[in-house]
C-alpha positions as CSV (number, residue, x, y, z in Angstrom):
1,X,-19.8,-64.5,-92.8
2,X,-17.2,-63.4,-95.2
3,X,-14.2,-65.7,-95.6
4,X,-11.0,-65.0,-97.6
5,X,-9.0,-67.5,-99.4
6,X,-5.7,-65.8,-99.8
7,X,-4.1,-68.3,-102.0
8,X,-6.0,-70.4,-104.6
9,X,-4.9,-71.6,-108.1
10,X,-8.4,-71.3,-109.7
11,X,-7.0,-71.5,-113.2
12,X,-5.6,-74.9,-112.5
13,X,-6.3,-77.6,-115.1
14,X,-7.9,-79.7,-112.3
15,X,-10.9,-77.4,-112.4
16,X,-11.3,-77.3,-116.2
17,X,-14.6,-79.4,-116.0
18,X,-16.4,-77.6,-113.2
19,X,-14.5,-74.2,-112.5
20,X,-17.4,-71.9,-112.4
21,X,-19.5,-74.3,-110.3
22,X,-16.5,-74.7,-108.0
23,X,-16.2,-71.0,-107.5
24,X,-19.9,-70.5,-107.0
25,X,-20.0,-73.3,-104.5
26,X,-17.2,-71.4,-102.4
27,X,-19.3,-68.2,-102.7
28,X,-22.3,-69.9,-101.5
29,X,-20.4,-71.2,-98.5
30,X,-19.3,-67.6,-97.6
31,X,-15.9,-67.6,-99.2
32,X,-16.3,-64.4,-101.3
33,X,-12.8,-63.2,-101.6
34,X,-10.2,-65.2,-103.8
35,X,-6.6,-64.1,-104.1
36,X,-5.0,-65.9,-107.2
37,X,-1.2,-66.4,-107.4
38,X,0.8,-66.4,-110.6
39,X,3.0,-69.3,-111.5
40,X,4.6,-68.2,-114.9
41,X,3.6,-66.5,-118.0
42,X,1.6,-69.4,-119.5
43,X,-1.2,-68.8,-116.9
44,X,-1.5,-65.0,-117.2
45,X,-4.3,-65.0,-119.8
46,X,-6.3,-67.6,-117.8
47,X,-5.9,-65.3,-114.7
48,X,-7.2,-62.4,-116.6
49,X,-10.1,-64.5,-117.9
50,X,-11.2,-65.5,-114.4
51,X,-11.0,-61.8,-113.2
52,X,-13.3,-60.9,-116.0
53,X,-15.7,-63.7,-115.2
54,X,-15.8,-62.9,-111.5
55,X,-14.8,-59.3,-111.1
56,X,-16.4,-58.8,-107.6
57,X,-14.5,-61.8,-106.1
58,X,-11.2,-62.4,-107.7
59,X,-7.9,-60.5,-107.1
60,X,-4.7,-61.3,-108.8
61,X,-1.0,-61.4,-108.0
62,X,1.9,-61.5,-110.4
63,X,5.1,-63.3,-110.0
64,X,7.3,-66.1,-111.0
65,X,7.0,-69.4,-108.8
66,X,10.4,-70.7,-107.8
67,X,9.7,-74.1,-109.3
68,X,9.5,-72.4,-112.7
69,X,12.8,-70.6,-112.4
70,X,14.7,-72.3,-115.3
71,X,18.1,-71.2,-116.8
72,X,16.6,-71.2,-120.2
73,X,13.5,-69.1,-119.6
74,X,14.4,-67.2,-116.4
75,X,15.3,-63.8,-117.9
76,X,12.0,-63.8,-120.1
77,X,9.8,-64.8,-117.2
78,X,11.2,-62.1,-115.0
79,X,10.7,-59.6,-117.8
80,X,7.1,-60.8,-118.2
81,X,6.5,-60.1,-114.5
82,X,8.0,-56.6,-114.8
83,X,5.9,-55.9,-117.9
84,X,2.7,-57.0,-116.2
85,X,3.4,-55.1,-113.0
86,X,3.9,-51.9,-115.0
87,X,0.8,-52.4,-117.0
88,X,-2.0,-52.7,-114.4
89,X,-2.9,-53.1,-110.8
90,X,-2.2,-56.3,-108.8
91,X,-2.7,-57.1,-105.1
92,X,0.7,-58.7,-104.5
93,X,3.8,-60.1,-106.1
94,X,3.6,-63.8,-105.9
95,X,3.9,-66.6,-105.5
96,X,7.7,-66.1,-105.2
97,X,10.3,-67.7,-102.9
98,X,12.6,-70.6,-102.9
99,X,11.9,-74.4,-103.3
100,X,14.6,-77.0,-102.7
101,X,12.3,-79.9,-102.7
102,X,12.2,-80.5,-106.4
103,X,15.5,-78.9,-107.7
104,X,18.5,-77.7,-105.7
105,X,20.6,-76.9,-108.7
106,X,18.7,-73.6,-109.5
107,X,19.2,-72.3,-106.0
108,X,21.3,-69.3,-107.1
109,X,18.8,-68.4,-109.8
110,X,15.9,-68.9,-107.3
111,X,17.6,-66.5,-104.9
112,X,18.1,-63.9,-107.5
113,X,14.5,-64.2,-108.7
114,X,13.3,-63.9,-105.2
115,X,15.2,-60.7,-104.5
116,X,14.4,-59.1,-107.7
117,X,10.7,-59.7,-107.3
118,X,10.9,-58.5,-103.7
119,X,12.4,-55.3,-105.0
120,X,9.6,-55.0,-107.5
121,X,7.0,-55.3,-104.8
122,X,8.7,-52.5,-102.9
123,X,8.9,-50.4,-105.9
124,X,5.1,-50.8,-106.4
125,X,4.3,-50.8,-102.8
126,X,2.8,-54.2,-102.9
127,X,2.7,-57.3,-100.6
128,X,4.8,-60.4,-101.4
129,X,3.3,-63.9,-101.3
130,X,6.1,-66.4,-100.3
131,X,6.5,-70.0,-101.3
132,X,8.9,-71.9,-99.1
133,X,9.6,-75.6,-99.4
134,X,12.7,-77.2,-97.7
135,X,14.2,-73.7,-97.7
136,X,13.5,-71.8,-94.5
137,X,17.1,-70.9,-94.0
138,X,17.4,-69.7,-97.5
139,X,14.2,-67.7,-97.6
140,X,14.9,-66.0,-94.3
141,X,18.4,-65.0,-95.6
142,X,16.9,-63.2,-98.5
143,X,14.3,-61.6,-96.3
144,X,16.9,-60.4,-93.8
145,X,18.8,-58.9,-96.7
146,X,15.7,-57.0,-97.9
147,X,14.3,-56.2,-94.5
148,X,12.7,-52.8,-94.5
149,X,9.5,-51.0,-93.5
150,X,8.1,-51.6,-97.0
151,X,8.6,-55.3,-97.0
152,X,5.3,-57.1,-96.0
153,X,3.2,-59.9,-97.2
154,X,2.1,-63.5,-96.5
155,X,4.3,-66.6,-95.8
156,X,2.0,-68.9,-97.8
157,X,1.3,-72.4,-96.7
158,X,3.2,-71.9,-93.4
159,X,4.5,-75.3,-92.2
160,X,7.3,-74.3,-89.8
161,X,7.8,-74.3,-86.1
162,X,7.0,-71.7,-83.5
163,X,10.5,-70.0,-83.8
164,X,10.2,-69.7,-87.6
165,X,6.7,-68.4,-87.2
166,X,7.8,-65.6,-84.9
167,X,10.7,-64.9,-87.2
168,X,8.4,-64.6,-90.2
169,X,6.1,-62.3,-88.3
170,X,9.1,-60.1,-87.2
171,X,9.9,-59.7,-90.9
172,X,6.5,-58.2,-91.7
173,X,4.7,-61.4,-92.8
174,X,1.3,-62.9,-92.0
175,X,1.1,-66.6,-91.7
176,X,-1.0,-68.3,-94.5
177,X,-2.8,-71.2,-92.8
178,X,-4.4,-73.9,-94.9
179,X,-5.4,-77.5,-94.9
180,X,-2.2,-78.6,-93.1
181,X,-3.5,-77.3,-89.9
182,X,-6.2,-80.2,-89.9
183,X,-3.5,-82.9,-90.5
184,X,-2.6,-85.2,-87.5
185,X,1.0,-84.9,-88.4
186,X,0.8,-81.3,-89.5
187,X,2.2,-80.0,-86.2
188,X,1.4,-76.3,-86.7
189,X,-1.9,-76.9,-84.7
190,X,0.3,-77.6,-81.6
191,X,1.6,-74.0,-81.3
192,X,-0.7,-71.7,-83.3
193,X,-2.6,-70.7,-80.1
194,X,0.6,-69.0,-79.0
195,X,0.4,-66.8,-82.1
196,X,-2.0,-63.9,-82.0
197,X,-4.8,-64.2,-84.5
198,X,-3.9,-60.8,-86.0
199,X,-0.9,-62.5,-87.7
200,X,-3.0,-65.2,-89.5
201,X,-4.8,-65.4,-92.8
202,X,-6.7,-68.3,-94.4
203,X,-5.9,-70.1,-97.6
204,X,-6.5,-73.3,-99.5
205,X,-3.7,-73.5,-102.0
206,X,-6.4,-75.4,-104.1
207,X,-6.3,-77.7,-105.8
208,X,-3.5,-78.9,-103.5
209,X,-3.3,-79.8,-99.8
210,X,-7.0,-80.4,-99.1
211,X,-8.0,-80.4,-95.4
212,X,-9.4,-83.4,-93.5
213,X,-11.7,-85.1,-94.4
214,X,-10.7,-84.6,-98.1
215,X,-6.9,-85.1,-97.6
216,X,-5.4,-86.7,-100.9
217,X,-8.3,-85.4,-103.0
218,X,-8.8,-82.2,-105.0
219,X,-8.9,-79.2,-102.8
220,X,-11.3,-76.2,-103.6
221,X,-11.8,-72.8,-102.1
222,X,-15.1,-73.8,-100.4
223,X,-12.9,-75.8,-98.0
224,X,-11.6,-72.5,-96.5
225,X,-14.6,-73.0,-94.1
226,X,-12.8,-76.3,-92.9
227,X,-9.7,-74.4,-92.1
228,X,-11.7,-71.7,-90.3
229,X,-13.5,-74.3,-88.2
230,X,-10.2,-75.8,-87.2
231,X,-8.9,-72.4,-86.2
232,X,-12.0,-71.7,-84.2
233,X,-11.3,-74.9,-82.2
234,X,-7.7,-73.9,-81.7
235,X,-8.4,-70.3,-80.7
236,X,-11.7,-71.2,-78.9
237,X,-13.6,-68.6,-80.8
238,X,-16.8,-68.5,-82.9
239,X,-16.1,-69.3,-86.6
240,X,-17.7,-66.0,-87.4
241,X,-14.9,-64.2,-85.4
242,X,-12.2,-66.2,-87.1
243,X,-13.7,-65.1,-90.5
244,X,-14.0,-61.5,-89.5
245,X,-10.4,-61.2,-88.1
246,X,-8.6,-63.2,-90.8
247,X,-10.4,-61.2,-93.6
248,X,-9.5,-58.0,-91.8
249,X,-5.9,-59.2,-91.8
250,X,-6.0,-60.0,-95.6
251,X,-7.3,-56.5,-96.2
252,X,-4.4,-55.0,-94.2
253,X,-1.9,-57.0,-96.5
254,X,-3.6,-56.7,-99.9
255,X,-5.1,-53.2,-99.4
256,X,-8.5,-54.4,-100.5
């Protein structure tokens, strides 16, 4: 069984004491493909070090996270993304998007950063990995503006409703499903069975959003298995089939 974690922050400080062991634990549990999103330039070297340590398992994205779009550093950070994308191969541009939970004042900058990075993804024929928090309308507005045959990717940590799910799929996105699907108040488990499994990929967003029974604790990539088990219940399929289909979906997006 090969499981794919399409979104995991393996470089996080929360793993500093047991990072290699945590990654090996995931591999031992069948999670052998890890896609690592970028946050800002301060994490780039840590991402490269991880890739060097686990070259058969780790794949990198490059992008500026919307929470790190700040007036004083914004242009330098976008320039860093441009430089990195021009210098080597990445699997996606991400994570990018709009977050209005923490700071609404930077919305115009976040919108601009989102658009510019989507355009970079199109230029390099790469997927995008979308972060959206309290900003579905704003994210969809940008996606509609940029809609084209070469716009595709993953709506990371999807927590919307059925209509929003179908709209995201219509815009070329797979739905990144993680620990929230196991929450009693997560709601997405109530309609996921109406979404064809070909539109779904698995993720953890570790170290955040750990699934039941670890909710509130540190998340890790080995818990991708728990997400897959929940989807096996929802779709009434063997977990091996969930793993096979969702990994295939991830390969369609990332090209690897």
